[in-house]
N, C-alpha and C positions, 0 to 999 in steps of 0.2 A: 249529740242530738241537737237539731236546729231549733232555736226558740221560735215560738209562734209570734207573728207580727203583733205590735200593739194595736188594740182595738178600742174605738171610742164607745161611749155608753150606748149608742144606737146600733152597734155591731159592724160599723164601717171601719176599715183600717184607718188608724189615726192620721197617718200622713195624707191619705186621700181625703178624709173628712176635713182636715184642716185646710187643704189646698182648695177645696170647693168653697168652704166658708170664707176663706181669704179672698177668693175671686168674687164672691157675692158681695162682700163688704166693699171692695174697690169699686165695683160697678154701681152699687147703691149710692155710695158717696159721690161718685163722679156724675152719674146721670139722674139721680133722684129715684125714688121708689116707683113712681108711676111710669117713668120712661124706661126703666130697666126691664129687659126681657130675659127669659130663660136662655135664649140663644146668646145674648150678650154674656151671660155668666158662663155658659159653656165655652164660649170663645176665650174668655179671660182665663178659664181653668185649663185650657188646651185639651178639651175633650169634646166629643160629639154631643149634641143635644139629647140624642137617644140614650147615651150612657149617663148623662146627668140625671135624666128622668128615672133611671134605675135606682138612684140613691135619694133624690129629693123630687117628690111628685109635683111640686108647685113652688112658686116664689114665696108663698106663705110659709111653706115648710122650711125654706131656707132662712127666712126671717126668724122663725121659731128656733131654728138651729143656732143662729147667731146669739139670740137672747140666752138660750140654754148654755152655750159655751161661755158667755160672759158670767153667767151665774156660777158655773163651776170654777172659773178662775177666781171669782170673788170669794167663794167658799174656801178655796185653797189658801188664799191670802189671809183671811181672818183666822183660819186654823193655825197658820204659821205664826202670825202675830200673837195669837192667844197663848201659844206655847212659850213665848218669850216672857210672859208674866207681867209686863208693865202695861196697865190698863190705859193710861194716858197716851203712851207711845203707840199702842194698838189703834186707838181712835184716830190719832194724828196720822198714823201710817196709812190707814184706809183713805182718809181725806186727801192726803198727798198723792197716793197712787192713782186714785180715780178722779180727782178733781184738780189738784195742784199741778200735776204733770200731764193732764189730758191733752192729746193732740187735737188739732182742729178736725181732722178726718173722723176721729172717734166721737167728737162732740156732734158733728153733723149726723153721724150714724145714729147716735142716741136720740137726737131730735127727730129724725125720721121714724124711728121705731115708736117713739111716743105718739107721733102723728098717726101712724098706722093703727095704734091701739085705740084711737078714737073711732075707727071705722070697722075694725076686724075683731070680733068677739074672742077668737082663739088667742090672738096676740095680746088683746087687752087682759085676758085672764092670766096669761103667763107674766106679763109685765106687773100686774097686781101682785102675783105671788112673789116675784123677785123683790118688789118694793117692800112687801110685808116681811120677807126674810131679812132684808137690810134694816128695816125699822126695828125688828125684834133684836137683832144683834147690837145695834147702836144703843137701844134702851137698856139692854142687859149690861153692856160695857159701861154705860154712863151710870147705871145704878150702883155698880161695884165701885166706880170711881168717886161718885159723890157721897156714898154712904147713906145710912138710913135717915140721918138728920140733914142731909144736903138738899140741893135743888131737885125739883121734879124732873126726872130724866125724860119722861114722855113729852112734857111741855118743851124742854130744851131741844129735844130731837125735832119736834114739829117746826120750830124756828130754824134749826140747822138744815133741815131738808129743803126748805124754801131757798135758803142761801146757796146750798150746793147746786140746786137746779138752776139758779141764776147764773152760776159759773158756767154750766154746760151751755145754756142758751147764748150767753155772751161770747163764749169761745166759738160757737158755731157761726154766729152772724157777723162777728167782727174779727177779721183776719189777724189784726195786730193786738188783740186783747191779751193781756197778761193776768192770769188768775192769782199771781203771787200776793198782791196786796189784800185781796179778799180772803185768801187762805190765812194770811197773817192775822186778820181781824178775827177769824174763826178760832185760831189758836189762842188769841187773847181772851175771847169769850169763854173758852173752855175753863179758863182759870178765874175769870172775874164775873162771869154771868153775861147774858146776851143783851142786857139793856143798852139801847142805843145802837146796836148793830143794824145793818141793813142787808137785804138780799144783794148778792153780788151782781148788780146791774152794771151796764156799761159805765154809768156815772160813778158808782162806788168803786168799780174796779180799775178806774183809770189812774 
């Protein structure tokens, strides 16, 4: 008996779903959000615009799909790291995967999605939900790591989040930016406390 093809959460075959979202990501990074058209994305995905519209009714739906895909990938990563049982390694693993090794294209895409969230309520709501999920995971992981008598995990995360966003912005706008020094400072702050650290701006990351 032939196995059914893998299907993504929206009901689209996983290979087709991924191909369309990959095409959208390449176009959005290359052309910008405002200048990218559905025709551009269809051409990049090697399909007709009419066929593309069968799966995604608008550019907004594609952006939502990109955010949701990243959310699922993040959830899978933190689940795997959580199973390994080392709280510090889990926190550092997430920071390294999403910020220390971020590509410039991925940083540009994130910056574009954040910009779209300032104008589009649907994307803003989805970004806010993913941000809250990330905050909840970090605060929970830090709570277990610091213990009941340790530092305030919510306050620590509030500073950490600013530093991590600084890495994304710097990577997007500066082609030669290396996030490794900023990540090293975050690693040290996890052990010693955040006093004296700075957001990963171009100046602090150089």
